[in-house]
N, C-alpha and C positions, 0 to 999 in steps of 0.2 A: 402572252395573247391580248390584242385589240380586242375588244368587244366592236362587231356593228349596230348602226343603230337600227338596222329593217331585221336584225337577226330572231325571229319570232317566234321561232320553232322551239328554244331553251326558254321560253318564258310562259311558267304559269297561268292560266283565265280563272278569274274570281270574282263571280258576278256578287255588285255593292248591296243586292238588296236582301240578301236571306244568307251571303259569305260563303255560299255553295263554291266548293272547289270541281271546276267545271275540269281541267287538262290540258294538254300542252297544245299549240295551236298546233294542226296540221298543215295548213295550208295559205294562202292567201287570193282571196279575187282584186285583179286591179282592172280598169280602164284604159287598156291600150290606148287609146288616141291622145289623153292625156299623161298617162304613166301614174295615176292616183291611186291607192290603195281601195278596195269599196269594202272590201270585209276581210273579215276571220272566219278560218272553220274550224273547228274545235270538234272531235271524234267524239258520238253521242255513244251512250251505253249500250254496252253491248251481254248476249245472254249466252250462257251455257258455256262460258271460258270464248268466246266469240264465237261459239260454232252457228247457223241459223239465226245470224244478228241481219238484220235489213240497213238500209243508208241509213242509218241514227244522226248522220254529222248537226252540229249545233250552227248553222250560220250566225254572224251578229256584224248586223252592218256598221260600218266607221263608222255613224254617227254614236254609236251606242257606249265601246270605247272612250273610256273617261278619263284614267288615265293611264301609260308607260313607263313603267316603271323600269330599272336593270334585271330584272328576273322575273319580275310581275306585271301582267295587264289587269286592271279594274276595268270592268261591265256594268250596264246596267240594263238586264234582261226581264 
């Protein structure tokens, strides 16, 4: 099976500052006028096995993405 370049949901996000694994991409946001991706969204930490958790999603601006590999995205946050 051939992989698509924009298949972000199967890529794990790692912060290069502390080596912390942030999780897998949940969603992307884009500017609809020019079709450019503006950020990626990673689910934040959940408490009590997902119960009583607020919207803790981590929004990472495109400018903070340093490298996109086959199975990992390195970010600087």
